[in-house]
LOLUMFI-912217 format. One line per 5 residues: their letters; for each residue x, y, z of C-alpha. Coordinates in nm, 2 decimals. Example, Ala and Ser with C-alpha at 12.3 -4.5 7.8 and 13.67 -1.06 7.14 Angstrom:
% LOLUMFI-912217
as = 1.23:-0.45:0.78; 1.37:-0.11:0.71;
% end
This chain:
% LOLUMFI-912217
msgsd = -5.07:13.48:19.75; -4.91:13.66:19.46; -4.89:13.51:19.11; -4.50:13.50:19.18; -4.53:13.32:19.48;
sqsrl = -4.75:13.08:19.35; -4.51:13.02:19.04; -4.22:12.95:19.26; -4.41:12.67:19.42; -4.45:12.47:19.09;
ayhde = -4.22:12.19:19.10; -4.14:12.20:18.73; -4.00:12.55:18.78; -3.80:12.45:19.06; -3.42:12.43:18.93;
eflas = -3.30:12.30:19.26; -3.54:12.02:19.27; -3.47:11.94:18.90; -3.14:11.90:18.97; -3.19:11.66:19.28;
eearp = -3.15:11.30:19.31; -3.54:11.26:19.33; -3.59:11.42:18.99; -3.35:11.18:18.82; -3.64:10.98:18.64;
lriia = -3.77:11.34:18.50; -3.41:11.40:18.36; -3.40:11.07:18.22; -3.76:11.12:18.05; -3.67:11.47:17.93;
eylap = -3.36:11.32:17.74; -3.62:11.09:17.56; -3.89:11.33:17.51; -3.71:11.65:17.40; -3.51:11.49:17.10;
lrkfk = -3.84:11.29:17.01; -4.03:11.63:16.97; -3.74:11.78:16.78; -3.69:11.51:16.55; -4.06:11.52:16.45;
qeriy = -4.06:11.88:16.41; -3.79:11.86:16.17; -3.93:11.57:16.00; -3.62:11.35:16.03; -3.75:11.00:15.95;
dtivf = -3.42:10.80:15.99; -3.05:10.82:16.01; -2.72:10.67:15.91; -2.52:10.64:16.22; -2.10:10.71:16.22;
fgsar = -1.93:10.58:16.50; -1.54:10.64:16.55; -1.29:10.81:16.78; -1.29:11.16:16.88; -0.91:11.16:16.87;
ltptg = -0.86:11.11:16.51; -0.74:11.41:16.32; -0.68:11.46:15.94; -0.30:11.48:16.00; -0.27:11.23:16.27;
plgry = -0.15:10.85:16.23; -0.50:10.74:16.13; -0.57:11.06:15.95; -0.70:10.89:15.63; -0.99:10.76:15.82;
yeear = -1.12:11.11:15.87; -1.11:11.20:15.51; -1.28:10.88:15.41; -1.55:10.93:15.70; -1.62:11.28:15.54;
elarl = -1.60:11.14:15.19; -1.86:10.85:15.27; -2.09:11.09:15.45; -2.08:11.33:15.16; -2.18:11.04:14.91;
ltiws = -2.44:10.93:15.14; -2.59:11.24:15.18; -2.62:11.30:14.79; -2.78:10.98:14.77; -3.00:11.04:15.05;
ksqal = -3.14:11.35:14.89; -3.30:11.12:14.62; -3.49:10.91:14.91; -3.69:11.20:15.05; -4.05:11.10:15.15;
rgghr = -4.35:11.34:15.19; -4.11:11.64:15.26; -3.91:11.47:15.52; -3.55:11.39:15.55; -3.44:11.03:15.50;
yvics = -3.11:10.85:15.60; -2.96:11.17:15.77; -2.60:11.14:15.89; -2.57:11.12:16.26; -2.28:11.12:16.48;
ggggg = -2.19:11.15:16.85; -2.13:11.53:16.78; -1.78:11.57:16.87; -1.44:11.58:16.69; -1.25:11.32:16.50;
imeaa = -1.47:11.08:16.30; -1.78:11.23:16.45; -1.69:11.59:16.30; -1.57:11.43:15.96; -1.92:11.26:15.93;
nrgas = -2.11:11.59:16.00; -1.87:11.78:15.79; -1.92:11.54:15.48; -2.28:11.58:15.51; -2.24:11.95:15.54;
daggr = -2.02:11.96:15.23; -2.31:11.80:15.04; -2.57:12.07:15.18; -2.74:11.81:15.38; -2.88:11.82:15.72;
tvgln = -2.68:11.64:15.98; -2.74:11.53:16.36; -2.52:11.56:16.65; -2.57:11.36:16.97; -2.34:11.51:17.19;
inlph = -2.25:11.40:17.54; -2.15:11.62:17.83; -1.79:11.52:17.93; -1.52:11.71:18.12; -1.29:11.68:17.82;
eqrpn = -1.27:11.58:17.45; -1.63:11.62:17.37; -1.75:11.95:17.24; -2.01:12.00:16.96; -1.86:12.03:16.60;
pyitr = -1.93:12.31:16.39; -2.07:12.11:16.10; -2.40:11.99:16.31; -2.72:12.13:16.17; -2.79:12.37:16.45;
elsfe = -3.17:12.25:16.50; -3.05:11.90:16.51; -2.77:11.95:16.79; -2.86:11.77:17.11; -2.67:11.76:17.45;
fhyff = -2.70:11.44:17.67; -2.59:11.38:18.02; -2.69:11.00:18.03; -2.49:10.76:17.81; -2.77:10.52:17.79;
mrklw = -3.02:10.77:17.67; -2.78:10.90:17.40; -2.74:10.52:17.28; -3.11:10.48:17.28; -3.14:10.77:17.03;
fahla = -2.84:10.62:16.83; -3.05:10.29:16.76; -3.40:10.47:16.77; -3.36:10.63:16.43; -3.08:10.41:16.27;
ralva = -3.13:10.24:15.94; -2.77:10.18:15.91; -2.43:10.19:16.10; -2.08:10.24:16.02; -1.80:10.18:16.27;
fpggf = -1.49:10.36:16.20; -1.16:10.29:16.41; -1.21:10.40:16.78; -1.16:10.31:17.13; -1.37:10.23:17.43;
gtlde = -1.66:10.44:17.34; -1.69:10.30:16.98; -1.64:9.95:17.11; -1.93:10.02:17.33; -2.16:10.16:17.08;
lmeil = -2.08:9.90:16.81; -2.12:9.61:17.06; -2.47:9.75:17.17; -2.60:9.75:16.81; -2.44:9.41:16.73;
tlaqt = -2.61:9.27:17.05; -2.94:9.42:16.97; -2.92:9.25:16.64; -2.76:8.93:16.75; -3.06:8.87:17.03;
gkler = -3.34:8.98:16.78; -3.43:9.28:16.99; -3.50:9.50:16.70; -3.79:9.45:16.44; -3.60:9.59:16.15;
pipvi = -3.25:9.51:16.02; -2.98:9.75:16.07; -2.67:9.70:15.84; -2.35:9.73:16.02; -2.04:9.83:15.83;
iygsd = -1.71:9.80:15.99; -1.48:10.03:15.83; -1.09:9.97:15.84; -1.06:9.59:15.83; -0.68:9.60:15.92;
ywkei = -0.76:9.79:16.25; -1.08:9.62:16.35; -0.91:9.27:16.29; -0.62:9.34:16.51; -0.85:9.49:16.78;
infda = -1.10:9.22:16.79; -1.04:8.86:16.69; -1.39:8.78:16.56; -1.28:8.44:16.45; -1.15:8.35:16.78;
lvrhg = -1.50:8.43:16.95; -1.65:8.16:16.71; -1.37:7.92:16.77; -1.42:7.95:17.16; -1.79:7.93:17.13;
tispe = -1.88:8.27:17.26; -2.06:8.38:16.94; -2.20:8.16:16.67; -2.06:8.13:16.31; -2.35:8.30:16.19;
dlqlf = -2.32:8.61:16.40; -2.03:8.68:16.17; -2.30:8.77:15.91; -2.42:9.07:16.13; -2.16:9.29:15.99;
kfadd = -1.94:9.36:15.67; -1.62:9.50:15.63; -1.53:9.78:15.39; -1.20:9.98:15.34; -1.29:10.26:15.10;
pasal = -1.59:10.49:15.06; -1.72:10.36:14.73; -1.74:9.99:14.87; -1.90:10.12:15.20; -2.14:10.33:15.00;
rllqe = -2.25:10.02:14.78; -2.29:9.80:15.08; -2.50:10.05:15.30; -2.73:10.13:14.99; -2.77:9.73:14.92;
givsg = -2.86:9.68:15.30; -3.08:9.98:15.33; -3.28:9.92:15.02; -3.33:9.56:15.10; -3.48:9.65:15.42;
ttgai = -3.72:9.92:15.31; -4.07:9.87:15.29; -4.17:10.20:15.11; -4.38:10.31:15.42; -4.32:10.61:15.60;
pdfah = -4.06:10.48:15.85; -4.11:10.46:16.22; -3.87:10.45:16.51; -3.69:10.13:16.59; -3.92:9.90:16.82;
srcht = -3.79:9.65:17.05; -3.92:9.30:16.97; -4.10:9.12:17.27; -4.00:8.77:17.32; -4.28:8.58:17.50;
rp = -4.20:8.27:17.69; -4.40:7.94:17.63;
% end
């Protein structure tokens, strides 16, 4: 048997197999291991995640949020450079990698000369990697749940700008993890644009109907300008920092009596 014939029989060189239903677990694991390897290579210790609509443009009805997301990301990146640890990169701006608020976040970090992460999702429309992502830190995902894992895995803080279904999904994922105590470390959550969010979600009604507890409203804070958001994020991040080299977020195991 020739070397080429032997090589063609190796399952991990068989593209048809790797794209098959049976190989789905391998594809899922690959979307964990490949970013893990790259983040370690690039010495990315942790991130500040920006969520928000892909549909917002600088000239649209909600255009001010694009510019404010860009400015906040720029300010955070300038601050993050003073927090470097052993040659690594701390508090790197991370977005979903597409347009709108995601583009604004990556663009602001780029404006400040910082590295910036894009966790893009393969969709038939809307979602294309924006040009401001650091080339080595641009990732493409097929599975939404693996992309969301990476949002949480490195996050030291989260900012949610106005958005639609995707933003709501991502925001509620983090709030649920915090509410249920599933993460070992706190993740400060800033909800940016109080007028928008209080119209979209009646948080007080959730308390009134008993579907969340009053203390759950302490899991997030509102901000309406970049300076206020910057201050809240810095306070929340610093209060939860130990000074040790940061590790990925770990899920807390709740044992039953």
